[in-house]
N, C-alpha and C positions, 0 to 999 in steps of 0.2 A: 504493500500500500504506500502511495506517495505521501510524504510528510512535508509540512511547511510551518515555520514559526512566524507568528504575528505579534505585533506590539499594539497595545491599546492606545487609543487617542482620546485625550480629554479636551484639548484645545482645538476647536474646529474652525478657527478664524482662517480666512483665505490666505493670509500672509504665511501662516504656519503650514498650511497645506501645500502652498507653492514651494516652501523651503524643503518639505519632505521630498517632493519630486526632484528638486535640485540635488538633494543628498542621496538619491538613488532608491527611494522608497515609493510605493504606490498606495495612495489612500484607498481604503476599502471599508465595507460594512459587512458584518456577520449577522444573519437573522434566520429565522425558521418558524414553523408553525408553533413550536413549543420553546423557541429561543428568543429572548428579548434582544432587540437590535443593539449591536455593539459596534462602535467605530474603531477600526483597527488600521494598521498599515503593514505591508509586507515588503521585503527586499525585492526590487524589480528583477534582478538577474536570477535570484533563487526561485521567484515565482514562475518565470518563463521556463526554467529547467523542470520544475515540478509539473507544469502544465503539459510539457512535451512528454513527460514520463506517464502521467495519468491519462492524458487525452482530454479532448474538449468536454466530454460527458463523463469523465472518470471521477472516482471518489478520492478526495484528499483528506488526510488527517491533519486538521488545523489545530495548532496549540497557541493559546494566547497568554502572554506574560501575566503572571499572577492569578490566572484563572484556575489552573490545576485540572482542567478537563481536556478531553480529546473530542474535538468537534469533527464529525464526518460530514464533509461539505462537498457540494458541486459548485462550479463556477456558473452562476445563473446569468450574469451579464458582464460584458467587458466594454469599457469605453476607451477608444484609442484616439490619439492625435494623428489625424490624417497626414499632416505635413511632416511631422517628426517621426511618425511610425511607432511611437512608444505608447504603452498602456497608461491611462490617466486615472482610471477608477475601476474597482472590481466589486461585484456583489457575490458574496459567498452565501449559499443557501444550505443550512443544516438539514440533512435528510433523515427520514425515518427508514432505516435499512430494511424494515419488514413491510413497508407499504409501497405500493406501486405509484409511480408518478409519470407525468408526461414530459417528453423532451424532444427537441428538434435535432434531427440527425442529418448530417451532410450526405448528399447523393453523389456518388462517384461513377462516371461512365467508364465502362471497360470495353476495350476492343475498338475496331474500326467498322463503321457502317458501310456496307457495299453500296448503299444508295448514294453516298457522297461521291463515290467514283463515277456514278452514273449521272452526275450533275445535280443531284438533290442537295437541299440545304438542311443540315442538322440543326434542330432547334431544341435546346435543353430548357424545358419549361419549369421544372420543379427542382430547385437546388437543395431543398431540405424537406424531410418528411417527419411528421410528428409520430412518435411511438409511445406506447405505454408499457412500462415494465418495472420490475424492482430496480433500485439504483445500480446494483452490481450487474444487471442483465441488459443494460442499455448499450446497444452497439455503438462503436466509434463512428461507423459510416455504413451506408447501404450501397452495395455495388450493383450496378445495372449493366448487364451484358447487351451491347448494341451490335454485336457482330453479325446478326441475322436481319438487320433492318434494311429493307429496300426502299425505293422511292414510294411514298404514300403510307409506309408502315409507321406504327407508333407503339409505345409501351405505356400502359396506364398503371395506376396503383394496384388494380385488381390482378395485374399480371405478375406482380412481385410476390415472392414467397417470404412471409414473415418467419422469424425464427421461432424456435420452440418456446422461448421464454419472453417473447414480446409480440405486440400486435400493433397494426397501423391505425392511426386516428383519422387520416385523410379519407375523403370520399373515394370509392373505388373507381369512379369515372374520371378522376383527375389525371391528365396526361403528364407523364414524367419527361418523355423525350419523343421526338418525332422526326422523320425525314420528309421534308416538304418538297413538292415538285417545283422545279425551276419555273419562273415566270418569264414570258417573252414580251410583256408589255413595255418594259423599259427599252428593249432592243428595237421594237417597232417604232416607238416614239423617236428614238435617235435617228432611225433611217428616214422617217418622215421629215424630221427637222433638217437633215442633211440634203434631202431632195429639194426642199422648198426654195433655197437661195438659187439653185440651178434653174428652176422654172422661171423665177423672177428675172434672172439674167437673160434667158432666152427670149422672154417677152420684150425686154428692153431692146435687145438686139433687133428683133423683128420690127419694133416700132421705129427704130432708127432707119432701118432699111426702107420702110414704107415712106418715111419722110423724105429720104433721098430721092426715091422714085418720083414723088410728087413734085420735087423741085426740078 
């Protein structure tokens, strides 16, 4: 089980929070159905290492200074600085290991769709799928094999096989991925646009010729 040490935060002023980030810590909050909300901070580098070890939906043993307890948590939400690429805030949710919960799981496409080679356009429509399971049974990702998809083919949630220990929450009819037929509208528009100036030029030339003949 991945482990992480947290420090309690009593001073919640913005200036103090900014200094925490400068010093290499990430402000966070720990809460749960039976856990009173606690403001904490964790070392940024250690957190990233722990997250890689546990996975996005993995369980982390979180220890808070002076608390004396082991909190089994999941990372419920991450806030990131888009420009700098670093994590700015974390929500740790303490889970009941004996109760099922809902979690969003990433969808990974596996293989190459033959329909793409035929000129089709691969459209990945569902990037995450909601599953319900015990905390320790939540998959890290859902792999979807697209190696049999031709032009016009698609895969829906109903086509996926749920694991023995989890089930999907999404509607069966939701499309996960599809190979769309190529459209010729743009090409036709371009051809029409390219023909039009030539017709104008020919008309102008004929007009000039008629004027010369009249003179």
